[in-house]
C-alpha positions as CSV (number, residue, x, y, z in Angstrom):
1,X,-65.6,-84.0,-72.9
2,X,-66.5,-86.9,-70.2
3,X,-69.4,-86.8,-68.4
4,X,-68.9,-89.8,-66.1
5,X,-69.0,-91.6,-63.5
6,X,-66.1,-93.8,-63.1
7,X,-67.2,-97.3,-61.0
8,X,-64.3,-100.5,-60.4
9,X,-66.9,-102.5,-60.0
10,X,-66.3,-106.3,-58.7
11,X,-66.6,-109.2,-60.9
12,X,-66.6,-111.8,-58.4
13,X,-69.4,-110.8,-55.8
14,X,-71.1,-108.1,-58.2
15,X,-70.9,-105.2,-56.2
16,X,-70.2,-101.3,-56.8
17,X,-67.0,-100.7,-54.7
18,X,-66.5,-97.4,-55.3
19,X,-67.8,-94.7,-57.2
20,X,-67.7,-91.1,-58.6
21,X,-69.8,-88.5,-60.1
22,X,-68.0,-85.6,-61.1
23,X,-71.3,-83.9,-62.6
24,X,-74.9,-85.5,-61.3
25,X,-76.2,-85.6,-64.7
26,X,-76.8,-89.4,-64.8
27,X,-78.1,-91.0,-61.2
28,X,-76.0,-93.2,-59.5
29,X,-78.8,-96.0,-59.4
30,X,-78.7,-96.8,-63.7
31,X,-74.8,-99.1,-62.9
32,X,-77.5,-101.2,-61.6
33,X,-78.4,-101.5,-65.0
34,X,-74.8,-102.4,-66.2
35,X,-74.0,-106.0,-65.0
36,X,-77.5,-107.5,-66.3
37,X,-76.6,-105.9,-69.6
38,X,-73.6,-107.5,-69.5
39,X,-74.4,-110.7,-68.5
40,X,-77.4,-111.2,-71.4
41,X,-74.6,-110.0,-74.0
42,X,-72.3,-112.9,-72.6
43,X,-75.3,-115.6,-72.8
44,X,-75.7,-114.3,-76.5
45,X,-72.2,-114.4,-77.0
46,X,-72.1,-110.5,-78.4
47,X,-70.0,-109.0,-75.5
48,X,-69.6,-105.5,-76.9
49,X,-67.1,-102.1,-75.3
50,X,-70.1,-100.3,-75.3
51,X,-73.8,-100.4,-74.1
52,X,-76.8,-98.7,-73.3
53,X,-80.0,-98.3,-70.9
54,X,-82.3,-95.6,-72.5
55,X,-80.6,-92.5,-72.9
56,X,-77.6,-93.9,-70.9
57,X,-74.0,-95.3,-72.0
58,X,-72.1,-97.5,-70.2
59,X,-68.0,-97.5,-71.7
60,X,-66.1,-100.5,-69.4
61,X,-63.4,-102.0,-69.3
62,X,-62.4,-105.4,-67.5
63,X,-59.0,-105.6,-65.2
64,X,-58.3,-108.7,-63.0
65,X,-61.0,-109.0,-60.9
66,X,-63.0,-105.7,-61.3
67,X,-65.0,-103.7,-63.9
68,X,-64.3,-100.1,-64.6
69,X,-67.6,-98.7,-66.1
70,X,-68.0,-95.0,-67.6
71,X,-71.7,-93.6,-67.1
72,X,-72.4,-90.9,-69.9
73,X,-75.7,-89.4,-71.7
74,X,-74.0,-87.1,-74.1
75,X,-72.3,-88.0,-77.1
76,X,-68.7,-88.9,-75.6
77,X,-65.7,-89.4,-77.1
78,X,-65.3,-93.0,-76.6
79,X,-61.4,-93.2,-77.2
80,X,-61.0,-89.9,-74.8
81,X,-63.2,-92.5,-72.2
82,X,-61.2,-95.7,-73.0
83,X,-57.8,-93.6,-72.4
84,X,-59.1,-92.6,-68.9
85,X,-60.1,-95.5,-67.8
86,X,-56.8,-97.3,-69.0
87,X,-55.3,-94.3,-67.4
88,X,-56.7,-94.9,-64.0
89,X,-55.9,-98.7,-63.7
90,X,-52.4,-97.8,-64.6
91,X,-51.9,-94.7,-61.8
92,X,-53.8,-97.1,-59.6
93,X,-51.6,-100.2,-60.6
94,X,-48.2,-97.6,-59.3
95,X,-50.3,-96.7,-56.0
96,X,-51.0,-99.9,-54.7
97,X,-48.8,-102.3,-56.8
98,X,-51.6,-105.2,-57.8
99,X,-55.3,-103.2,-59.0
100,X,-57.7,-105.8,-57.2
101,X,-60.6,-105.9,-55.7
102,X,-59.1,-105.8,-51.9
103,X,-56.5,-103.2,-52.7
104,X,-59.4,-101.1,-52.9
105,X,-61.3,-102.0,-50.6
106,X,-58.0,-101.6,-48.3
107,X,-57.0,-97.7,-49.7
108,X,-60.7,-95.8,-50.0
109,X,-59.5,-92.6,-49.0
110,X,-56.2,-92.8,-51.3
111,X,-58.8,-93.9,-53.9
112,X,-61.1,-91.2,-53.6
113,X,-58.6,-88.7,-53.5
114,X,-57.2,-89.9,-56.5
115,X,-60.2,-90.0,-58.3
116,X,-60.4,-86.5,-57.3
117,X,-57.2,-85.3,-59.1
118,X,-57.6,-87.6,-62.3
119,X,-61.1,-85.6,-63.3
120,X,-62.5,-82.4,-62.4
121,X,-65.7,-81.8,-63.5
122,X,-65.8,-84.8,-65.9
123,X,-62.7,-83.2,-67.7
124,X,-58.9,-85.7,-67.3
125,X,-57.3,-83.5,-65.1
126,X,-53.6,-84.5,-63.6
127,X,-53.1,-88.5,-64.7
128,X,-49.8,-88.6,-64.8
129,X,-48.8,-90.9,-60.9
130,X,-45.6,-89.1,-60.4
131,X,-46.8,-85.9,-59.9
132,X,-50.1,-87.6,-58.2
133,X,-47.1,-89.0,-55.3
134,X,-46.0,-85.4,-54.9
135,X,-49.4,-85.0,-53.1
136,X,-51.1,-87.8,-52.4
137,X,-49.6,-90.5,-50.3
138,X,-50.9,-93.6,-48.6
139,X,-50.3,-92.0,-45.5
140,X,-53.6,-90.1,-43.6
141,X,-51.6,-87.5,-42.0
142,X,-49.5,-86.2,-45.6
143,X,-53.0,-86.1,-47.0
144,X,-54.1,-83.2,-44.6
145,X,-50.6,-81.6,-44.9
146,X,-50.4,-81.8,-49.0
147,X,-53.8,-80.1,-49.3
148,X,-52.7,-76.8,-48.0
149,X,-49.4,-76.4,-50.5
150,X,-50.2,-78.2,-54.2
151,X,-47.8,-78.5,-56.2
152,X,-46.4,-76.0,-59.3
153,X,-46.3,-79.1,-61.0
154,X,-50.1,-79.2,-61.1
155,X,-50.6,-75.8,-62.5
156,X,-47.8,-75.6,-64.4
157,X,-47.5,-75.7,-68.3
158,X,-44.4,-78.6,-67.6
159,X,-46.8,-81.0,-65.4
160,X,-44.9,-83.7,-65.9
161,X,-42.2,-82.8,-64.0
162,X,-41.1,-80.7,-61.0
163,X,-38.8,-77.4,-59.9
164,X,-36.1,-77.9,-58.1
165,X,-34.5,-81.3,-59.6
166,X,-30.7,-81.8,-58.2
167,X,-28.6,-84.9,-58.9
168,X,-25.0,-85.0,-58.4
169,X,-24.0,-86.7,-61.6
170,X,-26.4,-86.6,-64.2
171,X,-27.1,-89.0,-66.8
172,X,-29.9,-89.8,-69.2
173,X,-30.1,-93.7,-69.9
174,X,-32.0,-94.5,-73.6
175,X,-33.7,-97.9,-74.5
176,X,-34.4,-98.3,-78.2
177,X,-36.0,-101.8,-77.4
178,X,-37.7,-103.8,-80.7
179,X,-40.6,-106.2,-80.6
180,X,-40.6,-108.8,-83.8
181,X,-44.5,-109.8,-84.1
182,X,-44.1,-113.3,-86.6
183,X,-46.1,-115.8,-88.3
184,X,-44.6,-118.7,-90.7
185,X,-47.0,-121.1,-92.2
186,X,-46.4,-125.3,-92.0
187,X,-44.0,-124.8,-94.8
188,X,-41.9,-121.8,-94.1
189,X,-42.9,-119.4,-95.9
190,X,-43.3,-115.6,-93.9
191,X,-46.7,-115.0,-93.7
192,X,-46.7,-111.9,-91.9
193,X,-44.1,-109.8,-89.8
194,X,-43.8,-106.5,-88.6
195,X,-41.5,-104.6,-85.8
196,X,-42.9,-102.5,-83.0
197,X,-40.4,-100.8,-81.0
198,X,-40.0,-98.0,-77.8
199,X,-37.6,-95.7,-76.9
200,X,-37.5,-95.2,-73.3
201,X,-35.8,-93.0,-71.1
202,X,-34.2,-93.2,-67.2
203,X,-33.4,-89.5,-67.2
204,X,-31.4,-88.3,-63.9
205,X,-31.0,-85.0,-65.3
206,X,-30.8,-81.8,-62.7
207,X,-33.1,-78.6,-63.3
208,X,-35.4,-78.1,-66.1
209,X,-33.1,-79.1,-69.3
210,X,-33.9,-79.5,-73.2
211,X,-33.4,-82.4,-74.9
212,X,-33.2,-82.9,-78.9
213,X,-33.0,-86.6,-80.0
214,X,-32.1,-87.1,-83.5
215,X,-33.0,-90.7,-85.5
216,X,-32.0,-91.8,-88.3
217,X,-35.1,-91.1,-89.8
218,X,-35.8,-91.0,-93.5
219,X,-38.7,-87.9,-93.4
220,X,-35.9,-86.2,-91.4
221,X,-33.0,-86.8,-94.5
222,X,-35.2,-86.4,-97.2
223,X,-36.2,-83.1,-95.3
224,X,-32.7,-82.0,-95.2
225,X,-31.7,-83.2,-98.3
226,X,-28.6,-85.0,-96.7
227,X,-26.8,-88.3,-98.0
228,X,-29.5,-91.3,-96.5
229,X,-27.4,-94.1,-95.7
230,X,-28.9,-96.5,-93.6
231,X,-32.3,-94.9,-92.7
232,X,-35.6,-95.9,-91.3
233,X,-38.9,-95.5,-92.2
234,X,-41.7,-95.6,-89.2
235,X,-45.2,-94.8,-88.9
236,X,-47.9,-94.7,-86.0
237,X,-45.3,-92.7,-84.7
238,X,-46.6,-91.8,-80.9
239,X,-45.0,-89.1,-78.3
240,X,-45.5,-89.2,-74.8
241,X,-47.1,-85.7,-73.6
242,X,-43.7,-83.8,-73.3
243,X,-42.9,-84.6,-76.7
244,X,-42.9,-80.9,-78.7
245,X,-45.3,-82.1,-81.8
246,X,-45.4,-78.9,-83.8
247,X,-41.2,-79.3,-83.8
248,X,-41.5,-82.9,-84.8
249,X,-43.6,-82.2,-87.4
250,X,-42.3,-79.5,-89.3
251,X,-38.6,-80.3,-89.8
252,X,-38.5,-84.0,-87.7
253,X,-36.5,-83.3,-84.1
254,X,-37.8,-84.5,-81.7
255,X,-37.5,-82.0,-78.4
256,X,-38.7,-82.0,-75.5
257,X,-38.2,-81.1,-71.0
258,X,-38.4,-84.9,-69.7
259,X,-39.9,-86.5,-66.9
260,X,-38.1,-87.3,-64.0
261,X,-37.2,-90.9,-64.0
262,X,-38.2,-93.2,-66.3
263,X,-40.7,-92.8,-68.8
264,X,-41.6,-93.8,-72.1
265,X,-40.6,-91.5,-74.9
266,X,-42.0,-93.2,-78.0
267,X,-43.6,-95.5,-79.7
268,X,-43.7,-97.0,-83.0
269,X,-44.1,-99.2,-85.9
270,X,-41.9,-100.6,-89.2
271,X,-43.8,-102.5,-91.2
272,X,-41.3,-104.2,-93.5
273,X,-40.3,-108.2,-93.7
274,X,-38.2,-109.5,-91.3
275,X,-36.5,-112.4,-91.4
276,X,-36.8,-115.5,-89.1
277,X,-34.1,-114.4,-86.5
278,X,-34.3,-117.5,-85.0
279,X,-36.0,-120.0,-87.4
280,X,-37.2,-123.5,-85.9
281,X,-37.4,-126.6,-88.0
282,X,-39.6,-129.9,-86.4
283,X,-40.3,-133.5,-87.5
284,X,-42.7,-135.5,-85.6
285,X,-43.3,-139.3,-85.6
286,X,-46.3,-141.6,-84.3
287,X,-46.1,-144.9,-82.7
288,X,-49.2,-146.3,-82.6
289,X,-51.3,-146.2,-79.5
290,X,-48.0,-146.1,-77.7
291,X,-46.2,-142.9,-78.1
292,X,-44.5,-139.6,-80.2
293,X,-41.2,-138.7,-80.5
294,X,-40.9,-135.3,-81.4
295,X,-37.2,-133.1,-82.7
296,X,-36.9,-129.5,-83.1
297,X,-34.1,-127.9,-84.8
298,X,-33.1,-124.1,-83.7
299,X,-31.0,-122.6,-85.5
300,X,-29.7,-118.7,-84.8
301,X,-30.3,-116.3,-88.0
302,X,-28.6,-113.3,-87.2
303,X,-25.5,-111.9,-87.1
304,X,-22.2,-114.1,-85.4
305,X,-21.2,-111.2,-82.8
306,X,-24.8,-111.0,-81.4
307,X,-26.6,-113.5,-78.9
308,X,-29.4,-113.5,-77.7
309,X,-30.7,-114.2,-74.3
310,X,-33.1,-116.3,-71.9
311,X,-34.2,-118.6,-75.0
312,X,-37.8,-120.1,-75.0
313,X,-39.1,-122.4,-77.6
314,X,-42.3,-123.7,-76.6
315,X,-43.5,-126.8,-78.5
316,X,-47.3,-127.7,-77.6
317,X,-47.7,-132.0,-77.5
318,X,-50.9,-134.1,-77.3
319,X,-53.2,-133.3,-74.0
320,X,-52.9,-137.0,-73.6
321,X,-49.2,-137.6,-73.5
322,X,-47.2,-138.3,-70.8
323,X,-43.7,-140.3,-68.9
324,X,-42.0,-137.3,-71.1
325,X,-38.3,-138.0,-71.6
326,X,-35.7,-134.9,-73.2
327,X,-32.2,-134.9,-74.9
328,X,-30.7,-131.3,-75.4
329,X,-27.3,-130.9,-77.2
330,X,-27.8,-127.3,-75.3
331,X,-30.0,-126.2,-72.2
332,X,-32.5,-127.8,-70.7
333,X,-36.1,-129.0,-71.8
334,X,-39.0,-129.6,-69.5
335,X,-42.7,-130.6,-69.8
336,X,-45.6,-128.9,-68.5
337,X,-48.9,-130.5,-68.5
338,X,-51.1,-127.8,-67.2
339,X,-50.4,-126.0,-70.6
340,X,-49.7,-129.2,-72.9
341,X,-46.3,-127.9,-74.4
342,X,-42.4,-128.7,-73.9
343,X,-40.8,-125.6,-73.5
344,X,-36.7,-126.2,-73.9
345,X,-34.8,-123.4,-72.7
346,X,-31.4,-122.1,-73.9
347,X,-29.7,-119.6,-71.5
348,X,-26.8,-118.4,-74.4
349,X,-27.8,-118.7,-77.8
350,X,-25.0,-117.1,-80.1
351,X,-25.7,-116.2,-83.9
352,X,-25.6,-119.3,-86.6
353,X,-25.7,-121.7,-83.9
354,X,-27.6,-124.4,-84.5
355,X,-29.4,-126.9,-81.5
356,X,-31.1,-130.0,-81.5
357,X,-33.7,-131.0,-78.5
358,X,-35.4,-134.5,-79.1
359,X,-38.9,-135.6,-77.0
360,X,-40.1,-138.6,-76.1
361,X,-44.3,-139.0,-74.7
362,X,-45.8,-141.9,-73.8
363,X,-49.4,-141.6,-76.5
364,X,-52.5,-143.7,-75.4
365,X,-54.7,-142.3,-77.9
366,X,-53.0,-140.7,-81.0
367,X,-56.0,-140.1,-82.6
368,X,-57.3,-137.6,-80.5
369,X,-54.6,-135.3,-81.8
370,X,-57.0,-134.4,-84.6
371,X,-59.7,-132.6,-82.7
372,X,-57.0,-130.3,-80.9
373,X,-55.9,-128.6,-83.9
374,X,-52.5,-127.5,-84.0
375,X,-50.9,-124.8,-82.0
376,X,-48.3,-123.7,-83.7
377,X,-44.3,-123.3,-81.1
378,X,-43.8,-120.0,-80.6
379,X,-40.0,-118.4,-79.5
380,X,-39.3,-115.6,-76.8
381,X,-36.0,-114.7,-77.2
382,X,-34.1,-111.2,-76.2
383,X,-31.0,-110.0,-78.4
384,X,-29.2,-106.7,-76.3
385,X,-26.9,-104.3,-78.5
386,X,-28.7,-105.5,-82.0
387,X,-32.1,-103.7,-84.1
388,X,-33.1,-105.8,-86.6
389,X,-35.0,-102.8,-88.1
390,X,-31.4,-100.6,-87.8
391,X,-32.6,-97.6,-86.1
392,X,-30.2,-96.0,-85.1
393,X,-29.4,-92.5,-82.3
394,X,-27.9,-90.3,-84.3
395,X,-27.2,-87.5,-80.9
396,X,-28.7,-86.9,-77.7
397,X,-28.2,-82.9,-77.0
398,X,-29.3,-81.3,-73.6
399,X,-29.5,-77.7,-72.9
400,X,-30.2,-76.4,-69.6
401,X,-29.5,-73.0,-68.6
402,X,-26.6,-73.8,-65.9
403,X,-24.4,-75.4,-68.7
404,X,-23.9,-78.4,-66.6
405,X,-22.2,-81.5,-68.7
406,X,-24.0,-85.0,-69.1
407,X,-23.6,-88.2,-70.0
408,X,-26.3,-89.5,-72.5
409,X,-26.1,-93.4,-72.5
410,X,-28.1,-96.1,-75.2
411,X,-28.9,-99.6,-75.4
412,X,-30.4,-101.5,-78.1
413,X,-32.3,-104.2,-77.6
414,X,-34.3,-106.9,-79.5
415,X,-37.0,-109.3,-78.6
416,X,-39.5,-111.9,-79.5
417,X,-43.0,-110.3,-79.8
418,X,-45.8,-112.2,-81.0
419,X,-43.6,-115.2,-82.9
420,X,-44.9,-118.2,-83.6
421,X,-44.0,-120.9,-86.1
422,X,-46.8,-123.4,-87.2
423,X,-45.9,-127.2,-87.5
424,X,-47.0,-129.7,-89.6
425,X,-47.7,-131.4,-86.3
């Protein structure tokens, strides 16, 4: 239960832009204490996401130049409050593209309409932007018409999907996207690694279909006693609200009526040792008071049939470097002085291949680099048609009372997450 006023506040001019008091049990003037409390904490280096003044508590997040603040005088569920604040950001961004002071000022009417629908008397209500857009638009004339007829999705058990959806061609696209988080120390040992995955849908199906998704889930195979084959163990699994959690908990079946259009069905984490897919070796040579030369070798340590796209190797360089010169065996390199980086870009990187980049910089004060620390080399990449964990979509069943035929399409993508390799720079 939330007893709150949601208040986007400008971080530039420190003014309250808009507010909504849902229950009236917190004085609106209490928000005046928020910024002085925040500034005091920042000066002391003790910034906290929850602050108190008397018996009033401020729970806040910052987005661009705005603070979104919820106030409560009760022992509210903090996780629920923060989930709601981030959902407000998501909805406003869907409506206004960029959520900032100007977009709030230019859309006061729509913002108030949204705040009234997002929460009712302190309880989160309709937070799906697709449903909200059915009856709250950015055109004032439509707002008046909408008030006479509220979509059934608002009161439906299936609040994330409208009735009467029709498509000439029924299709559902499934994207399994895995991001690799990796940290390699200067000696070449993997210090930490894990895989964070998401299953995203683009649903273009008529009617009110029920979908059942089957993965090579180790827990499912253990329950059914089937031959395991290649399976994966998923942790921290989170589902879209459309998934029937009781069904998943009882027999690991992912059963749901999908939202129309694009949505994230589920996310998961796989805590496993990951072999670096793109391995980086680096050597630096310093020439006193004159220049520094860097050699970086990149090797694709994934199967030869796969190709990594848009690979970026970001190599830190001293802040006082100048006069950059590059030589690459493939791709191109450039100096980004505002970030103290040399960025080597390879558009297409086949598995099993090795490439080399050499860089030379003028360096008037080599000794200063010891004071700057040693940032790691970071790598960005994307490998289509490949999952490092081996997760597979075994089947997608589509059941709809009209019995139409539908085509499911599956795509796998592996990409870099927080992918860092420390060097001896």
